[in-house]
C-alpha positions in Angstrom: 73.6 127.4 93.9 76.8 127.9 91.9 76.1 126.6 88.4 79.7 126.0 87.6 80.1 123.8 90.7 77.0 121.8 89.8 78.3 121.2 86.2 81.8 120.3 87.5 80.6 117.8 90.1 78.2 116.2 87.6 81.0 115.7 85.1 83.4 114.3 87.8 80.8 111.9 89.2 79.2 111.1 85.8 75.7 112.0 86.9 73.1 114.5 85.6 73.4 118.1 86.7 69.8 118.0 87.9 70.7 115.2 90.3 73.6 117.3 91.7 71.4 120.4 91.9 68.6 118.6 93.7 71.0 117.0 96.2 72.7 120.4 96.8 69.3 122.0 97.5 68.4 119.2 100.0 71.7 119.7 101.8 71.1 123.5 101.9 67.7 122.7 103.5 69.4 120.7 106.3 68.8 117.2 104.9 71.2 114.4 105.9 72.8 111.8 103.6 70.6 108.8 104.8 67.4 110.8 104.5 68.3 112.0 101.0 69.3 108.6 99.8 66.3 106.8 101.3 63.4 109.2 101.1 64.2 111.6 98.3 64.9 109.3 95.4 62.5 111.1 93.0 64.4 114.3 93.5 67.9 112.8 93.2 67.2 110.2 90.5 67.8 107.4 93.1 71.4 108.3 94.0 72.7 106.0 96.7 74.5 107.1 99.9 78.0 106.8 98.2 77.0 109.3 95.5 75.2 111.6 97.8 78.2 111.7 100.2 80.5 112.3 97.2 78.4 115.3 96.1 78.5 116.7 99.7 82.3 116.4 99.9 82.8 118.1 96.5 80.4 120.9 97.4 82.4 121.5 100.6 85.7 121.3 98.7 84.6 123.7 96.0 83.2 126.1 98.6 86.6 126.0 100.4 88.3 126.7 97.0 86.0 129.7 96.4 86.7 131.0 99.9 90.4 130.9 99.3 90.0 132.5 95.9 88.1 135.4 97.5 90.7 135.8 100.2 93.5 136.0 97.5 91.6 138.6 95.4 90.9 140.7 98.5 94.6 140.6 99.5 95.8 141.6 96.0 93.2 144.4 95.7 94.2 145.8 99.1 97.8 146.0 97.9 96.9 147.4 94.5 98.3 144.3 92.7 95.1 143.0 91.1 95.0 143.5 87.3 92.1 142.3 85.1 94.2 139.5 83.7 95.4 138.4 87.1 91.8 138.3 88.4 90.8 136.3 85.3 93.5 133.8 85.9 92.6 133.4 89.6 88.9 132.9 88.7 89.9 130.3 86.1 92.0 128.2 88.6 90.1 125.0 89.2 92.1 123.6 92.1 94.0 124.8 95.1 97.5 124.0 93.6 96.9 126.0 90.5 95.4 128.9 92.6 98.4 129.0 94.9 100.9 128.8 92.0 99.2 131.9 90.5 99.3 133.7 93.8 102.9 132.8 94.7 104.7 135.7 93.0 102.4 138.1 94.8 102.4 136.5 98.2 103.9 138.6 101.0 107.3 137.1 101.5 109.7 137.0 104.4 113.1 138.6 103.9 114.9 136.6 101.3 118.2 136.8 99.4 116.2 138.2 96.4 114.6 140.8 98.7 118.0 142.0 99.9 119.2 142.2 96.3 116.3 144.3 95.3 117.0 146.6 98.3 120.5 146.9 96.9 119.1 148.2 93.6 120.1 145.1 91.6 116.7 144.3 90.0 117.6 146.3 86.8 120.7 144.2 86.4 118.6 141.1 86.8 116.3 142.4 84.1 119.2 143.0 81.7 120.6 139.5 82.3 117.2 137.9 81.9 116.8 139.4 78.4 119.9 137.4 77.4 120.9 139.6 74.6 124.1 138.3 72.9 125.6 141.8 73.0 125.2 142.1 76.8 128.3 142.0 78.9 127.4 140.9 82.4 130.7 142.0 83.8 130.5 145.5 82.4 126.8 145.9 83.3 127.5 144.7 86.9 130.2 147.3 87.3 127.5 150.0 87.3 125.9 148.5 90.4 128.9 148.1 92.6 128.3 150.3 95.7 129.9 150.1 99.1 127.0 152.2 100.4 124.4 149.7 99.3 126.5 146.7 100.3 127.5 145.5 96.8 131.2 145.0 97.3 132.3 144.0 93.8 131.2 142.7 90.4 130.8 139.1 91.7 128.5 140.3 94.5 126.4 142.3 92.0 126.0 139.3 89.7 125.2 137.0 92.6 122.5 139.3 93.8 121.0 139.6 90.3 121.0 135.8 90.0 119.2 135.6 93.4 116.4 137.7 91.9 116.2 135.5 88.8 116.2 132.4 90.9 113.2 133.6 92.9 111.4 134.4 89.6 112.1 130.9 88.5 110.8 129.5 91.8 107.6 131.6 91.5 106.9 130.6 87.8 103.7 128.6 87.7 104.7 126.8 84.5 108.0 125.7 85.9 106.4 124.5 89.1 103.7 122.6 87.2 106.3 120.8 85.0 108.5 120.0 88.0 105.6 118.8 90.0 104.6 116.4 87.1 108.1 115.0 87.1 108.1 114.4 90.8 104.7 112.7 90.5 105.6 110.5 87.6 109.2 109.6 88.3 109.8 110.7 91.9 111.0 108.0 94.4 110.4 107.7 98.1 113.7 106.9 99.9 114.3 106.1 103.5 117.5 105.7 105.4 118.2 104.8 109.0 119.7 107.5 111.2 123.2 106.3 111.9 123.1 106.0 115.6 119.5 104.6 115.8 120.0 101.2 114.1 119.5 99.2 117.3 116.8 101.4 118.9 114.8 101.5 115.6 115.0 97.8 114.9 111.2 97.6 114.3 111.7 99.8 111.2 114.7 97.7 109.9 113.0 96.9 106.6 113.1 100.7 105.8 116.7 101.3 106.8 117.5 101.4 103.1 114.3 101.5 101.1 113.2 103.1 97.9 110.0 102.9 95.9 108.2 105.1 93.3 106.0 107.7 95.0 103.2 107.0 92.6 103.1 103.3 93.6 104.0 103.1 97.2 101.1 101.6 99.2 99.4 103.5 101.9 100.6 101.4 104.8 104.2 101.5 103.6 104.3 105.3 103.4 102.6 105.7 106.7 105.1 103.2 108.3 108.1 105.2 106.9 106.6 108.5 108.1 106.1 107.0 111.5 109.7 105.9 111.6 110.7 109.4 110.6 108.4 111.0 113.3 109.9 108.7 115.9 113.4 109.8 115.0 114.7 106.5 113.5 114.5 107.2 109.8 115.1 110.0 107.2 112.7 110.2 104.3 113.1 112.0 101.0 111.1 112.2 97.8 113.4 112.9 94.9 113.1 112.9 91.1 115.8 111.5 88.7 118.3 114.4 89.0 119.4 114.0 85.4 115.9 114.9 84.2 115.4 118.1 86.2 117.6 120.7 84.6 116.8 119.6 81.0 113.2 120.2 82.0 113.7 123.6 83.6 116.4 125.3 81.7 114.6 125.6 78.3 111.8 127.5 80.1 114.2 130.3 81.0 117.5 130.0 79.1 116.4 131.4 75.7 119.6 132.9 74.4 123.3 132.3 74.1 126.3 134.0 75.5 127.5 135.2 79.0 124.1 136.6 80.0 122.3 133.4 79.2 125.0 131.5 81.2 124.1 133.8 84.2 120.5 132.8 83.8 121.4 129.1 83.6 123.3 129.4 86.9 120.3 131.1 88.4 118.0 128.3 87.3 120.3 125.7 88.8 120.5 127.6 92.0 116.7 128.0 92.1 116.1 124.3 91.8 118.7 123.3 94.4 117.9 126.0 96.9 114.2 126.7 96.4 112.2 124.6 94.0 113.4 121.1 95.1 112.4 121.5 98.7 109.2 123.3 97.9 108.0 120.6 95.4 109.1 117.9 97.7 107.1 119.3 100.6 104.1 119.5 98.3 104.6 115.9 97.2 105.0 114.7 100.8 101.7 116.3 101.7 100.0 114.9 98.6 101.4 111.4 99.1 100.3 111.6 102.8 96.9 112.7 101.8 96.5 109.8 99.4 97.8 107.4 102.0 95.5 108.8 104.6 92.5 108.4 102.2 93.3 104.8 101.6 93.9 104.0 105.3 90.7 105.8 106.2 88.8 103.8 103.5 90.1 100.6 104.9 89.2 101.6 108.5 85.7 102.7 107.4 85.1 99.5 105.5 86.2 97.4 108.5 84.1 99.5 110.9 81.0 99.0 108.7 81.4 95.2 108.8 81.9 95.2 112.5 78.9 97.5 113.2 76.7 95.4 111.0 77.8 92.1 112.5 75.0 89.6 113.2 73.0 90.4 116.4 71.8 87.6 118.7 68.7 89.8 119.4 66.6 90.2 122.5 67.7 87.3 124.8 68.4 86.9 128.4 72.2 86.9 128.4 74.8 85.9 130.9 78.1 87.6 130.1 81.5 86.7 131.4 84.6 88.9 131.6 87.3 86.2 132.0 90.2 86.3 134.4 92.7 84.1 136.2 93.8 85.6 139.5 90.9 88.0 140.0 88.3 85.6 138.8 85.6 85.9 136.2 83.1 88.8 136.5 79.6 87.6 135.7 76.6 89.8 134.8 73.0 88.7 134.0 71.1 90.9 131.5 67.4 90.9 130.6 66.2 91.0 127.0 66.6 94.8 126.9 70.1 94.7 128.2 69.2 95.8 131.7 71.6 94.7 134.4 69.9 92.2 136.8 72.7 90.7 138.7 76.5 90.5 139.0 78.9 88.2 140.7 82.5 86.8 140.6 83.4 83.1 140.1 86.8 81.3 139.9 86.4 78.6 137.3 90.1 78.6 136.5 91.3 78.3 140.1 93.7 75.5 141.2 91.3 74.3 143.9 88.7 71.7 142.8 86.4 73.0 145.4 86.4 76.5 144.0 85.8 75.1 140.5 82.7 73.2 141.9 81.5 76.4 143.6 81.9 78.3 140.3 79.9 75.7 138.4 77.1 75.7 141.0 76.9 79.5 141.0 76.8 79.6 137.3 74.1 77.0 137.0 72.1 78.8 139.7 72.2 82.2 137.8 71.3 80.5 134.5 68.2 79.0 136.1 67.2 82.1 138.2 67.5 84.6 135.4 66.2 82.2 132.6 69.4 82.7 130.6 69.2 82.0 126.9 72.8 82.6 125.8 76.3 83.0 127.3 78.8 85.6 126.1 82.5 85.2 127.0 85.0 88.0 126.3 87.9 86.9 124.2 90.6 88.4 126.4 92.8 86.7 129.1 91.6 83.3 130.2 88.8 83.3 127.6 89.5 79.8 126.2 89.9 78.3 129.7 86.6 79.8 130.7 85.0 78.6 127.6 86.2 75.1 128.3 84.8 75.3 131.8 81.4 76.5 130.6 81.1 73.9 127.8 82.0 71.1 130.3 78.7 71.9 132.0 77.0 70.3 129.0 74.5 73.2 128.7 72.0 73.4 125.9 72.6 77.2 125.6 74.7 78.8 122.9 78.1 79.8 124.2 79.7 82.6 122.1 83.1 84.2 122.2 82.7 88.0 121.9 85.4 90.4 120.7 85.9 92.6 123.8 88.2 95.2 122.0 87.5 98.6 123.5 85.3 97.2 126.4 87.8 98.5 129.0 87.7 101.9 127.4 83.9 101.9 127.5 83.9 100.8 131.2 85.9 103.9 132.2 84.0 106.3 130.0 81.5 109.0 131.0 78.8 107.0 129.2 79.4 103.9 131.4 79.6 106.0 134.6 76.3 107.6 133.7 74.7 104.2 133.0 76.1 102.4 136.0 77.2 105.0 138.6 77.4 102.5 141.5 79.2 99.7 139.6 82.9 99.2 139.2 84.8 99.0 135.9 84.7 95.2 135.7 80.9 95.1 135.9 80.6 97.7 133.2 83.0 95.8 131.0 81.1 92.6 131.4 77.8 94.3 130.6 79.3 95.7 127.4 80.4 92.2 126.4 76.9 90.8 126.9 75.3 93.7 125.0 77.7 93.3 122.1 76.4 89.8 121.6 72.8 91.0 121.7 73.3 94.0 119.4 76.8 94.9 118.3 75.7 98.2 116.6 73.8 99.5 119.7 76.8 98.9 122.0 79.7 99.8 119.7 78.3 103.3 118.9 79.1 104.2 122.5 82.8 103.9 121.7 85.2 106.1 119.8 85.6 104.0 116.6 89.4 104.3 116.9 89.4 102.2 120.1 87.7 99.2 118.4 90.9 98.0 116.8 90.0 97.6 113.2 92.1 100.3 111.7 95.5 100.7 110.1 97.7 103.6 111.3 94.6 105.4 112.5 96.6 107.7 114.8 98.9 108.8 112.0 96.2 109.9 109.5 94.3 113.2 109.3 92.2 113.1 112.4 89.5 115.4 111.1 89.1 113.4 107.9 89.1 110.2 109.8 86.4 111.3 112.3 84.2 112.6 109.5 84.5 109.3 107.5 83.9 107.1 110.6 80.9 109.3 111.7 79.5 108.8 108.2 79.8 105.1 108.5 78.2 105.0 112.0 75.3 107.2 110.7 74.9 105.0 107.7 74.8 101.8 109.7 72.4 103.1 112.4 70.0 104.6 109.9 70.2 101.6 107.6 69.3 99.2 110.4 66.8 101.5 112.1 66.4 102.3 115.8 63.8 101.1 118.3 62.3 104.3 119.7 61.2 102.9 123.1 64.4 101.0 124.0 67.3 102.8 122.3 70.0 104.5 124.3 70.5 108.2 123.7 74.0 107.4 122.3 72.5 105.2 119.6 69.6 107.6 118.9 72.1 110.5 118.5 73.2 109.0 115.2 69.6 109.0 113.8 69.2 111.4 110.9 68.2 114.9 112.1 68.6 114.3 115.8 72.0 114.6 117.4 73.0 114.3 121.1 70.7 117.1 122.4 67.5 115.9 120.8 68.3 112.3 121.5 68.6 113.2 125.2 65.3 115.0 125.0 63.6 112.0 123.5 64.9 109.7 126.2 64.0 112.2 129.0 60.4 112.4 127.5 60.2 108.6 127.4 61.3 108.3 131.0 58.8 111.0 132.2 55.8 110.0 130.1 56.3 106.2 129.4 56.8 104.5 126.1 55.9 106.3 122.9 52.6 105.1 121.4 53.1 106.5 117.9 55.7 108.2 115.8 53.5 111.3 115.7 54.1 111.6 119.5 57.7 112.5 118.7 56.4 116.0 117.9 55.7 116.5 121.6 59.3 116.2 122.5 60.8 119.6 123.5 62.7 121.3 120.7 61.9 118.5 118.2 60.4 120.5 115.3 58.9 119.6 111.9 62.3 119.5 110.1 63.8 117.1 112.7 60.7 115.0 112.6 60.8 114.8 108.8 64.5 113.7 108.9 64.3 111.2 111.8 60.8 109.6 111.8 61.4 107.1 109.0 64.5 105.6 110.8 62.8 105.2 114.2 60.9 101.9 114.7 57.9 101.5 117.1 56.6 98.1 117.7 52.9 97.9 118.5 52.5 101.6 117.5 49.2 103.4 116.9 49.7 102.9 113.1 50.8 99.5 111.8 53.5 101.2 109.7 55.2 102.8 112.8 57.3 99.6 113.0 58.5 99.9 109.4 60.8 102.1 107.3 57.8 103.7 105.6 58.0 107.4 106.3 54.9 108.9 108.0 54.6 111.3 105.1 53.7 108.3 103.0 51.2 106.7 105.3 48.4 108.3 103.3 49.6 106.4 100.1 49.4 103.1 101.9 46.1 103.9 103.4 44.8 104.5 99.8 46.2 101.2 98.7 44.4 99.4 101.5 41.2 101.3 100.8 41.3 100.5 97.1 41.6 96.8 98.0 38.8 97.0 100.7 41.2 95.9 103.5 43.2 97.4 106.3 46.9 98.3 106.3 47.4 95.4 108.7 45.9 93.1 106.1 48.4 94.3 103.6 51.2 93.5 106.0 49.9 90.0 106.5 48.7 89.0 103.1 51.1 88.6 100.2 48.2 87.9 97.9 46.7 91.4 98.6 50.1 93.0 98.0 50.4 91.4 94.6 47.2 93.2 93.6 48.7 96.6 94.2 49.2 98.4 90.9 52.1 100.8 91.7 51.7 103.1 88.7 48.2 104.0 89.9 49.8 105.8 92.9 52.5 107.8 91.1 52.3 111.5 91.7 54.7 114.4 91.2 56.1 113.9 94.7 55.9 110.1 94.9 57.4 108.0 92.1 58.0 104.4 91.4 61.3 104.2 93.4 59.6 105.2 96.6 56.5 103.1 95.8 58.8 100.1 95.2 60.5 100.7 98.6 57.1 100.9 100.3 55.9 97.6 98.7 59.2 96.0 100.0 58.5 97.3 103.5 54.9 96.0 103.4 56.4 92.5 102.8 58.9 92.7 105.6 58.1 95.7 107.8 61.1 96.9 109.8 63.3 94.1 108.6 66.8 94.0 110.0 69.3 94.1 107.0 72.0 92.4 109.1 72.9 88.7 108.6 71.2 86.1 110.7 73.1 85.2 113.8 75.1 81.9 113.8 76.9 80.5 116.8 80.7 80.2 116.2 83.1 78.0 118.2 86.9 77.8 118.1 88.6 74.4 117.8 88.4 72.5 121.0 91.7 71.8 122.6 93.5 74.6 120.8 93.8 77.3 123.4 97.4 78.5 123.4 100.0 79.1 120.7 101.9 76.0 122.1 98.9 73.9 120.9 99.4 74.9 117.3 101.2 72.8 114.7 101.9 73.6 111.0 99.3 72.2 108.8 96.4 72.5 111.2 93.1 73.6 109.7 91.2 75.8 112.2 88.1 77.9 112.3 88.6 81.6 112.9 87.1 85.1 112.9 88.5 88.0 110.9 89.3 90.8 113.4 91.0 93.3 111.0 91.5 93.7 107.3 94.5 95.8 106.1 96.1 96.5 102.8 98.7 93.7 103.4 96.4 91.0 104.7 93.8 89.9 107.3 94.2 89.2 111.0 92.3 86.2 112.2 91.4 85.2 115.8 91.8 81.4 116.1 91.3 81.3 119.8 94.9 81.3 121.1 95.0 84.9 122.5 97.2 86.0 119.5 95.7 86.9 116.2 97.4 85.2 113.2 98.0 86.9 109.9 96.9 85.8 106.5 99.2 87.7 104.2 97.5 89.1 101.1 99.4 86.5 99.0 97.9 83.7 101.1 94.2 84.8 101.0 93.2 83.2 97.8 94.4 80.9 95.0 93.4 83.5 92.5 95.0 86.9 92.0 93.5 89.7 94.1 94.2 93.4 94.3 93.3 93.9 97.9 92.3 91.7 100.9 88.8 93.2 101.0 88.0 91.3 97.8 88.1 88.1 99.8 87.4 88.7 103.5 85.5 91.1 105.7 85.8 92.0 109.4 83.7 89.5 111.6 83.7 87.0 108.8 84.0 83.3 109.8 86.8 81.6 107.9 88.8 78.4 107.9 92.6 78.9 107.9 95.7 76.7 107.7 98.6 77.3 110.1 101.7 77.6 108.1 104.3 78.8 110.7 104.5 79.5 114.4 107.1 81.7 116.0 106.6 81.4 119.8 109.4 83.8 120.9 108.0 86.6 118.9 104.3 85.5 119.2 103.7 85.4 115.5 101.4 83.1 113.6 101.3 82.8 109.8 98.1 81.5 108.3 96.8 80.7 104.9 93.4 80.5 103.2 94.8 78.9 100.1 93.6 75.4 99.1 97.1 73.9 99.4 99.4 76.2 101.3 103.1 75.5 101.6 103.8 74.4 105.1 107.0 75.2 107.1 109.0 76.8 104.3 109.3 80.4 103.4 106.5 81.7 101.3 107.9 85.1 100.7 108.9 84.7 97.1 111.2 87.1 95.3 110.8 90.5 93.7 112.0 91.7 90.4 112.1 95.3 91.4 111.6 97.6 94.4 108.3 98.8 93.0 106.8 95.4 92.3 104.3 94.1 94.9 105.4 90.9 96.7 103.8 87.9 94.9 103.8 85.8 98.0 104.3 86.1 101.7 103.7 84.9 105.2 107.0 83.2 106.0 109.6 83.8 108.6 112.7 82.4 106.8 112.8 85.0 104.1 116.0 85.0 102.1 118.1 88.2 102.3 117.3 90.4 99.3 118.0 94.1 98.9 114.5 94.9 97.8 112.5 92.6 99.9 109.1 93.9 101.1 109.2 95.1 104.7 108.1 92.6 107.3 107.0 95.5 109.4 104.1 95.8 106.9 102.4 92.9 108.5 104.2 91.1 111.4 105.1 94.2 113.3 101.6 95.5 112.7 100.3 92.2 114.1 102.0 93.0 117.4 100.7 96.6 117.4 97.5 96.6 115.4 95.4 98.1 118.2 97.9 100.8 118.8 97.3 102.2 115.4 
């Protein structure tokens, strides 16, 4: 392990070096984040998943930095440019930017104006000018370098070439770049302008047609929106510093004398900034601002995905699922308690014919009785509210639940769906997915690419590698946090279990199909290619009801069964008795079982598992219903208070499904009566909320909602802004007064129309 890395990470994360070292060793041994956080608390000092993940990311980042450092040293050594001092500076660089600044003067360059000037023999003249001696006469010195043979036509050409060489030196100077970079970061402004002939075509970006905001304060969603407008050819974007501050910052670094020579250097500095430095630093800042915006957008997406994956499951019930439709009818599937498809049919409950409606009712009641249905799931797409009204009119005693079907169509056409249901059409597969989502959202949603679920913000604009890694971490965390039933889980779900992956998950399912249900966790070792390391990583996260050992259904790792056996033996009872009897558990004296390998953190976790073995950490399921009679936007009126479900949380507000086939938006300013920094402080995806309708725009299909105690109805709630940089204090209205620095409506209402498009 690199000791410097360990110390650096410990300082950054404010943890002990021994914790970082232990975590790094576990990663080197192939351990996963969930395993380290759950089963190696003694080694890491009880670091949670967030801290363990942060250590992993910094280890990767510092390793990448070292790799780049080694490549630079090798390149310099091969070209005989590596001095002891230069090597020392390179080794001391603690970030990529500093490292690249040091390397820049030595980087192999394309043919530049300075290169040509050097070929013309003008570098000695540049050196003389750069010394800025008061006695130096640039004109006289330049005369010596005029040469038709070398392409230096006259004195002016000689001086221009010398200035080109000096300008490149200024551009390559690490101190100058650092100071200018600081200026851009502290005082730079993001500016966007519409391309002159794209005003009409780019109307969706109209709020950015003349926009400016400090680069250090611009929110993630705003920067990504401007960049998208630029990428689509409607906007021009620049990041610029206050021009009056640039030269007073740069010139003192290089203009150290007085007289004609110093004036030549001053001209070179000005040229260097305009021709080289400005664009180079702007590119850097654009990349850095994009990286920050990506990180924030990815964080929002990851938080939303976690809430969606951990939504309350109905559990193992016989479910009838309906994929609603008008003309093509409603596709019906009946699923058993394990999610197995038993039957499928089509009914026409929204048909114009009363006879068809009666036939649909009779068919539905027959299926409910035949397959002993315990709950009904209805997809929330087209005709969902009409179908819900039809079902509820049957006066059933069963729960009828509207299910978010976002991404179900993608699943139905996927390879996973074709493998599960090779003889069924897309509509049947989609209906099955809707039913299974009600039973267990986590088990079903892991079959989808998270980007297709519709809870992100500009997800197609951010760094796709970083996004995938973050979302994969969330899925892995959720799956392992909940635990996976070994004898019923799909291979897609099992693939996210710590230590497994797609190949081993497939092997487990194949073994289960060939040999019948697993009888113990220990039997996992018989699965082909599943070795001791994979077993160690995975076993604690796999649940086995009615297994050979009572703890097979719990989160207690098999490596700790012996500890529990000793506890039971000391109390003259069985492990099963410990699971049943709280009085016996209260007699356990944990310090008695502390060893070098097993400390109080693990023993405390074990005691918790004995109390609730294999408990599901997700919230208990509660049936939710939209407001009866409110099925279309035309049914809405300002002032209505309605139940809703949060479908997406962004930096500018929360989208809420109120059952009218169009999500409304609660702008961040309308989420709470108290001041909040971000919507996630108030709401989460899949949360049930009560909202007030403040405005309805039928032509544009926009709904403004509020969660405030007494929202203003019907009037603009946009408020005013005192400066372009200030956040909007209120929002959600349509009748915003024209203001030069108003916040962009595309932040939220345009996003409302395109939220699933990323």
